[in-house]
ROZASE-327484 format. One record per residue (C-alpha): residue number from 1; x, y, z. Coordinates in steps of 0.2 Angstrom, whole numbers, plus 5000, padded with zeros to 4 digits. Layout:
LOPA   num   east   north     up
LOPA   NUM      X       Y      Z
...
This chain:
LOPA   num   east   north     up
LOPA     1   5306    5547   5513
LOPA     2   5307    5538   5528
LOPA     3   5292    5527   5534
LOPA     4   5288    5514   5550
LOPA     5   5276    5501   5544
LOPA     6   5269    5484   5549
LOPA     7   5260    5469   5542
LOPA     8   5260    5448   5538
LOPA     9   5274    5443   5526
LOPA    10   5265    5435   5512
LOPA    11   5281    5431   5500
LOPA    12   5298    5428   5503
LOPA    13   5312    5427   5487
LOPA    14   5328    5426   5497
LOPA    15   5342    5429   5485
LOPA    16   5360    5427   5494
LOPA    17   5365    5445   5499
LOPA    18   5348    5453   5495
LOPA    19   5329    5447   5501
LOPA    20   5313    5452   5493
LOPA    21   5296    5450   5502
LOPA    22   5277    5458   5503
LOPA    23   5270    5462   5517
LOPA    24   5250    5463   5520
LOPA    25   5237    5473   5531
LOPA    26   5218    5475   5531
LOPA    27   5224    5490   5516
LOPA    28   5234    5480   5506
LOPA    29   5250    5474   5501
LOPA    30   5267    5483   5501
LOPA    31   5285    5475   5495
LOPA    32   5301    5478   5506
LOPA    33   5318    5475   5502
LOPA    34   5331    5468   5514
LOPA    35   5351    5468   5510
LOPA    36   5363    5462   5520
LOPA    37   5376    5477   5517
LOPA    38   5363    5490   5529
LOPA    39   5357    5477   5542
LOPA    40   5374    5468   5544
LOPA    41   5372    5453   5556
LOPA    42   5353    5456   5558
LOPA    43   5349    5451   5540
LOPA    44   5355    5430   5543
LOPA    45   5343    5429   5557
LOPA    46   5329    5432   5540
LOPA    47   5332    5415   5536
LOPA    48   5321    5411   5553
LOPA    49   5307    5421   5547
LOPA    50   5292    5413   5538
LOPA    51   5278    5416   5525
LOPA    52   5265    5422   5539
LOPA    53   5277    5430   5552
LOPA    54   5271    5448   5558
LOPA    55   5285    5462   5556
LOPA    56   5287    5479   5558
LOPA    57   5299    5488   5546
LOPA    58   5306    5506   5545
LOPA    59   5315    5511   5529
LOPA    60   5316    5523   5515
LOPA    61   5302    5521   5502
LOPA    62   5310    5519   5484
LOPA    63   5305    5514   5465
LOPA    64   5312    5498   5459
LOPA    65   5316    5497   5438
LOPA    66   5299    5490   5438
LOPA    67   5291    5505   5445
LOPA    68   5284    5494   5462
LOPA    69   5285    5505   5477
LOPA    70   5295    5496   5488
LOPA    71   5303    5501   5506
LOPA    72   5322    5498   5508
LOPA    73   5325    5490   5526
LOPA    74   5335    5499   5539
LOPA    75   5329    5491   5554
LOPA    76   5317    5478   5560
LOPA    77   5307    5468   5571
LOPA    78   5297    5452   5574
LOPA    79   5281    5456   5582
LOPA    80   5272    5438   5583
LOPA    81   5278    5421   5574
LOPA    82   5265    5412   5564
LOPA    83   5271    5391   5569
LOPA    84   5256    5384   5559
LOPA    85   5262    5385   5540
LOPA    86   5246    5397   5531
LOPA    87   5242    5392   5512
LOPA    88   5252    5402   5500
LOPA    89   5239    5408   5487
LOPA    90   5248    5414   5475
LOPA    91   5242    5424   5457
LOPA    92   5249    5435   5443
LOPA    93   5242    5448   5432
LOPA    94   5241    5442   5414
LOPA    95   5241    5453   5398
LOPA    96   5226    5460   5400
LOPA    97   5227    5467   5418
LOPA    98   5215    5451   5426
LOPA    99   5223    5445   5442
LOPA   100   5223    5426   5440
LOPA   101   5226    5416   5458
LOPA   102   5233    5399   5459
LOPA   103   5231    5389   5473
LOPA   104   5218    5395   5482
LOPA   105   5214    5392   5500
LOPA   106   5196    5385   5492
LOPA   107   5191    5370   5504
LOPA   108   5172    5379   5510
LOPA   109   5172    5371   5525
LOPA   110   5191    5374   5530
LOPA   111   5186    5391   5526
LOPA   112   5173    5392   5535
LOPA   113   5179    5385   5552
LOPA   114   5195    5394   5550
LOPA   115   5188    5411   5543
LOPA   116   5202    5420   5549
LOPA   117   5214    5411   5539
LOPA   118   5203    5413   5525
LOPA   119   5204    5432   5528
LOPA   120   5222    5431   5526
LOPA   121   5224    5423   5511
LOPA   122   5207    5428   5501
LOPA   123   5207    5447   5500
LOPA   124   5190    5445   5491
LOPA   125   5184    5438   5506
LOPA   126   5190    5456   5516
LOPA   127   5181    5464   5501
LOPA   128   5164    5457   5506
LOPA   129   5164    5460   5524
LOPA   130   5169    5478   5522
LOPA   131   5155    5479   5508
LOPA   132   5144    5472   5523
LOPA   133   5149    5484   5536
LOPA   134   5147    5499   5521
LOPA   135   5127    5492   5518
LOPA   136   5124    5493   5536
LOPA   137   5130    5509   5541
LOPA   138   5123    5516   5524
LOPA   139   5104    5509   5530
LOPA   140   5106    5518   5548
LOPA   141   5112    5534   5538
LOPA   142   5096    5536   5527
LOPA   143   5083    5530   5542
LOPA   144   5092    5542   5553
LOPA   145   5091    5555   5538
LOPA   146   5071    5552   5538
LOPA   147   5069    5553   5557
LOPA   148   5070    5535   5564
LOPA   149   5075    5532   5579
LOPA   150   5088    5517   5583
LOPA   151   5080    5506   5597
LOPA   152   5083    5489   5605
LOPA   153   5073    5476   5612
LOPA   154   5075    5461   5624
LOPA   155   5082    5448   5612
LOPA   156   5079    5434   5628
LOPA   157   5059    5436   5627
LOPA   158   5047    5426   5639
LOPA   159   5034    5423   5625
LOPA   160   5041    5421   5608
LOPA   161   5031    5431   5593
LOPA   162   5030    5443   5577
LOPA   163   5035    5428   5565
LOPA   164   5032    5409   5560
LOPA   165   5046    5400   5567
LOPA   166   5052    5388   5582
LOPA   167   5064    5397   5595
LOPA   168   5077    5392   5604
LOPA   169   5073    5388   5622
LOPA   170   5085    5392   5637
LOPA   171   5081    5392   5655
LOPA   172   5083    5409   5667
LOPA   173   5091    5404   5685
LOPA   174   5085    5419   5693
LOPA   175   5066    5420   5686
LOPA   176   5066    5400   5688
LOPA   177   5059    5400   5669
LOPA   178   5061    5397   5651
LOPA   179   5065    5410   5638
LOPA   180   5067    5411   5621
LOPA   181   5079    5418   5610
LOPA   182   5068    5431   5599
LOPA   183   5063    5425   5581
LOPA   184   5061    5443   5574
LOPA   185   5059    5460   5584
LOPA   186   5040    5465   5577
LOPA   187   5030    5463   5593
LOPA   188   5039    5474   5602
LOPA   189   5042    5488   5591
LOPA   190   5025    5488   5588
LOPA   191   5023    5492   5608
LOPA   192   5033    5507   5605
LOPA   193   5023    5515   5592
LOPA   194   5008    5510   5604
LOPA   195   5019    5521   5614
LOPA   196   5020    5537   5606
LOPA   197   5035    5535   5595
LOPA   198   5031    5539   5576
LOPA   199   5045    5529   5566
LOPA   200   5058    5515   5577
LOPA   201   5069    5505   5569
LOPA   202   5082    5489   5574
LOPA   203   5096    5480   5567
LOPA   204   5101    5464   5576
LOPA   205   5101    5446   5579
LOPA   206   5087    5434   5577
LOPA   207   5084    5414   5579
LOPA   208   5077    5401   5575
LOPA   209   5079    5384   5576
LOPA   210   5075    5378   5557
LOPA   211   5087    5372   5545
LOPA   212   5103    5377   5535
LOPA   213   5105    5379   5517
LOPA   214   5112    5391   5507
LOPA   215   5097    5405   5513
LOPA   216   5096    5400   5529
LOPA   217   5106    5400   5545
LOPA   218   5097    5397   5564
LOPA   219   5106    5414   5570
LOPA   220   5103    5429   5554
LOPA   221   5103    5449   5557
LOPA   222   5087    5459   5553
LOPA   223   5081    5476   5551
LOPA   224   5064    5478   5555
LOPA   225   5057    5495   5557
LOPA   226   5037    5502   5559
LOPA   227   5030    5521   5555
LOPA   228   5014    5527   5562
LOPA   229   5001    5533   5550
LOPA   230   5006    5526   5533
LOPA   231   5001    5509   5524
LOPA   232   5010    5496   5515
LOPA   233   5007    5503   5498
LOPA   234   5019    5519   5507
LOPA   235   5032    5505   5511
LOPA   236   5032    5497   5496
LOPA   237   5037    5515   5489
LOPA   238   5050    5517   5504
LOPA   239   5057    5501   5501
LOPA   240   5062    5502   5485
LOPA   241   5072    5517   5485
LOPA   242   5079    5512   5504
LOPA   243   5088    5498   5494
LOPA   244   5091    5506   5479
LOPA   245   5098    5518   5489
LOPA   246   5112    5507   5499
LOPA   247   5115    5498   5482
LOPA   248   5122    5514   5472
LOPA   249   5131    5521   5488
LOPA   250   5137    5504   5491
LOPA   251   5140    5500   5472
LOPA   252   5142    5512   5464
LOPA   253   5125    5509   5451
LOPA   254   5109    5501   5453
LOPA   255   5112    5488   5441
LOPA   256   5122    5472   5449
LOPA   257   5128    5453   5444
LOPA   258   5122    5442   5455
LOPA   259   5129    5425   5446
LOPA   260   5122    5426   5426
LOPA   261   5109    5437   5431
LOPA   262   5109    5456   5429
LOPA   263   5098    5464   5441
LOPA   264   5092    5481   5440
LOPA   265   5086    5489   5455
LOPA   266   5079    5506   5449
LOPA   267   5061    5510   5456
LOPA   268   5047    5506   5453
LOPA   269   5050    5489   5456
LOPA   270   5035    5478   5448
LOPA   271   5018    5473   5459
LOPA   272   5013    5457   5456
LOPA   273   4996    5450   5469
LOPA   274   5003    5433   5476
LOPA   275   4989    5422   5467
LOPA   276   4991    5427   5450
LOPA   277   5009    5423   5452
LOPA   278   5003    5406   5458
LOPA   279   4990    5404   5441
LOPA   280   5006    5409   5431
LOPA   281   5017    5396   5437
LOPA   282   5005    5385   5443
LOPA   283   4991    5383   5431
LOPA   284   4980    5382   5446
LOPA   285   4967    5392   5455
LOPA   286   4971    5394   5472
LOPA   287   4962    5407   5479
LOPA   288   4947    5403   5491
LOPA   289   4951    5386   5492
LOPA   290   4947    5372   5507
LOPA   291   4962    5364   5515
LOPA   292   4956    5350   5506
LOPA   293   4956    5356   5488
LOPA   294   4972    5363   5491
LOPA   295   4981    5349   5497
LOPA   296   4976    5340   5483
LOPA   297   4980    5352   5470
LOPA   298   4999    5351   5482
LOPA   299   4998    5333   5477
LOPA   300   4994    5337   5455
LOPA   301   5007    5349   5459
LOPA   302   5023    5336   5467
LOPA   303   5024    5346   5482
LOPA   304   5025    5338   5499
LOPA   305   5014    5346   5512
LOPA   306   5014    5341   5529
LOPA   307   4997    5333   5535
LOPA   308   4999    5346   5552
LOPA   309   4998    5363   5544
LOPA   310   4987    5372   5538
LOPA   311   4979    5381   5523
LOPA   312   4992    5396   5524
LOPA   313   5007    5384   5523
LOPA   314   5000    5375   5512
LOPA   315   4999    5390   5500
LOPA   316   5016    5394   5505
LOPA   317   5024    5377   5501
LOPA   318   5015    5379   5485
LOPA   319   5022    5396   5481
LOPA   320   5041    5394   5488
LOPA   321   5044    5379   5479
LOPA   322   5035    5382   5460
LOPA   323   5035    5402   5459
LOPA   324   5050    5411   5468
LOPA   325   5064    5402   5460
LOPA   326   5056    5411   5443
LOPA   327   5057    5430   5451
LOPA   328   5075    5435   5447
LOPA   329   5072    5454   5445
LOPA   330   5065    5462   5460
LOPA   331   5046    5461   5464
LOPA   332   5036    5465   5475
LOPA   333   5021    5450   5479
LOPA   334   5006    5458   5486
LOPA   335   4991    5455   5494
LOPA   336   4991    5437   5504
LOPA   337   4977    5426   5508
LOPA   338   4974    5430   5527
LOPA   339   4980    5414   5534
LOPA   340   4996    5416   5528
LOPA   341   4999    5433   5538
LOPA   342   4991    5434   5557
LOPA   343   5000    5450   5560
LOPA   344   4994    5458   5545
LOPA   345   4979    5470   5541
LOPA   346   4966    5464   5530
LOPA   347   4965    5472   5516
LOPA   348   4953    5485   5511
LOPA   349   4945    5478   5497
LOPA   350   4946    5459   5501
LOPA   351   4944    5453   5518
LOPA   352   4950    5438   5514
LOPA   353   4965    5446   5510
LOPA   354   4981    5456   5519
LOPA   355   4992    5472   5513
LOPA   356   5006    5463   5513
LOPA   357   5019    5463   5502
LOPA   358   5036    5453   5500
LOPA   359   5051    5457   5489
LOPA   360   5059    5445   5481
LOPA   361   5074    5447   5472
LOPA   362   5085    5433   5461
LOPA   363   5071    5419   5469
LOPA   364   5074    5424   5486
LOPA   365   5063    5432   5499
LOPA   366   5073    5450   5504
LOPA   367   5059    5458   5512
LOPA   368   5041    5457   5521
LOPA   369   5030    5471   5525
LOPA   370   5014    5474   5531
LOPA   371   4999    5489   5535
LOPA   372   5001    5483   5553
LOPA   373   4984    5475   5562
LOPA   374   4981    5485   5574
LOPA   375   4962    5480   5578
LOPA   376   4966    5469   5595
LOPA   377   4949    5460   5594
LOPA   378   4954    5455   5576
LOPA   379   4971    5452   5583
LOPA   380   4964    5439   5596
LOPA   381   4956    5429   5584
LOPA   382   4971    5427   5570
LOPA   383   4982    5420   5588
LOPA   384   4969    5406   5593
LOPA   385   4968    5403   5577
LOPA   386   4986    5400   5578
LOPA   387   4984    5390   5595
LOPA   388   4973    5379   5587
LOPA   389   4987    5375   5572
LOPA   390   4998    5372   5588
LOPA   391   4988    5360   5594
LOPA   392   4987    5348   5578
LOPA   393   5005    5349   5581
LOPA   394   5011    5364   5569
LOPA   395   5027    5368   5578
LOPA   396   5030    5384   5570
LOPA   397   5012    5393   5574
LOPA   398   5012    5409   5586
LOPA   399   5009    5408   5602
LOPA   400   4997    5420   5611
LOPA   401   5002    5436   5619
LOPA   402   4990    5442   5631
LOPA   403   5003    5460   5633
LOPA   404   5006    5462   5613
LOPA   405   4986    5462   5616
LOPA   406   4985    5474   5629
LOPA   407   4994    5486   5622
LOPA   408   4985    5486   5606
LOPA   409   4970    5488   5617
LOPA   410   4977    5507   5622
LOPA   411   4977    5508   5603
LOPA   412   4988    5508   5590
LOPA   413   4988    5520   5576
LOPA   414   4989    5514   5558
LOPA   415   5007    5507   5553
LOPA   416   5018    5501   5540
LOPA   417   5031    5488   5546
LOPA   418   5046    5482   5536
LOPA   419   5057    5467   5538
LOPA   420   5074    5465   5529
LOPA   421   5086    5451   5530
LOPA   422   5102    5458   5528
LOPA   423   5113    5443   5522
LOPA   424   5102    5442   5510
LOPA   425   5103    5457   5503
LOPA   426   5121    5458   5507
LOPA   427   5121    5442   5496
LOPA   428   5114    5452   5482
LOPA   429   5125    5465   5485
LOPA   430   5142    5457   5483
LOPA   431   5136    5441   5472
LOPA   432   5137    5428   5484
LOPA   433   5129    5413   5480
LOPA   434   5125    5405   5502
LOPA   435   5123    5414   5514
LOPA   436   5137    5406   5523
LOPA   437   5148    5418   5513
LOPA   438   5142    5434   5519
LOPA   439   5142    5428   5539
LOPA   440   5159    5431   5545
LOPA   441   5160    5413   5559
LOPA   442   5143    5401   5553
LOPA   443   5136    5389   5561
LOPA   444   5144    5371   5560
LOPA   445   5145    5353   5565
LOPA   446   5157    5350   5579
LOPA   447   5174    5346   5565
LOPA   448   5179    5325   5571
C-alpha cells in the first residue's frame, strides 16, 4: 500500500546508505525509511534535515523484521525548517510494557512560556488538553439533552457582580466610561430567567484581579447554569449526576486517581452542613457568633483575618484553611451563613442560613450553587450590606446593581443556579496538580 503522510521529525538514525526516522503529528508517530538506492541524489540532502523539521513523504508501507509499521520513502519534501533545536525526549518500553521517558522537557517555567514546544515533545500534555476539550463538549451534550439553552452574556460590563472579587477595569472610549471584565455570569443569566427562559447556561471566561496559585488563575473558564422552578436540593442531584456522567464518558470509569487518592464520583455524594464541618475540624461552634467573637476564635485557631472583612469572610477564611483541605471524596457542603451569600435565598427552616452548597473534591471547591434569591426587597438589603462592607475597606464586596434589582421586581420564578470551575474539574479528571497544567497559556511574568 502506498501512502502520502506528513509530520515533524522526532528522531533520525543515519546508517550510511540508509536512514531511519520517526515523524509525528497530532495522532501519533510512525517510522519512515530512506534508502539511497531509491532516492538517488536526493538522499544526500537528508544530511541537512534536523529533529524538528516538518516533512512530507510518499512511499510504500511495510513491516520491519521487528514488526514496526514503516513507510519506505520514494519521495519527500521539506515543508518547514526548524531553526531552533527541539529538546530531545527519549523513551523506551521496559520488559513489563511500561514507557520510560529520559531527558524530558520538565522546566515548568519554560514549559508554560513555550507551550508550543511542550506540546511537541510531551505527548502526555497533548492528551490533557484533548481530554479537556472532551470534558467541555460532553458537558454541552448533557445540558443540551436536558433542554438547556446555551447563551452568551456580556464580558465587558458597566457594573460587575455575581461574586465577591476584585475586577479588571478598562475604559470604553466610545462611551467614555469605565467598564469591567466580568467576574461572574450570574446576574445576566438570571435576567434571562426573568425574561422567560426556563433553563440557560454559559461556558465562558471570567476574570478576577486576584492572586495566582495552584488553584487560581486570573482568567479562568466557568460553567454557569440556571433553571426555573427548582431549588438547591434538585441541583445537588443534578450536579452529582452531571459530573459522574462526564467522568464516565471521558475516563471510562467513575473512580479516578488524583495524586495518592482514589476518588469515587458515584452518586449519591455526602451532604454535610457547613457549621457541622467547622465544629468537627476546629472544635469551635461558629454559628450565631458576633464579628468580635469570630475574630477571637480565628486568633485561637491561628487563622489570620483582615480587619477590613466582616462575619461572612471570617467564617470563610477559617473554613478554607482548616476544613476544606480535609474533604477529599466529593462532598456537598450545605447551608451557609447568610453573611457569606448575598445572592442566595434564605433557608426555609432557618433565616440565619441560606440554601447554598459547594462541592469540594480533593480539597478544592469545584462547584457553587444556590436556591437563588428572587425577593427584590431582600436583595436590595443584601446589596446595601455589601456596600457597607466596601465602605470599611473590603474591596471584594459586591456593588449595587440597580438594573438587576429592577429585573427582580418584574418577578423571577423560584430558581436554582450552579457554577462549576471548568479548570478545576479538568484538574481532577486528568490528575493534574496545578491549574497551570490545564490552561494552555497561563499568565506569566515577562521574561527577563
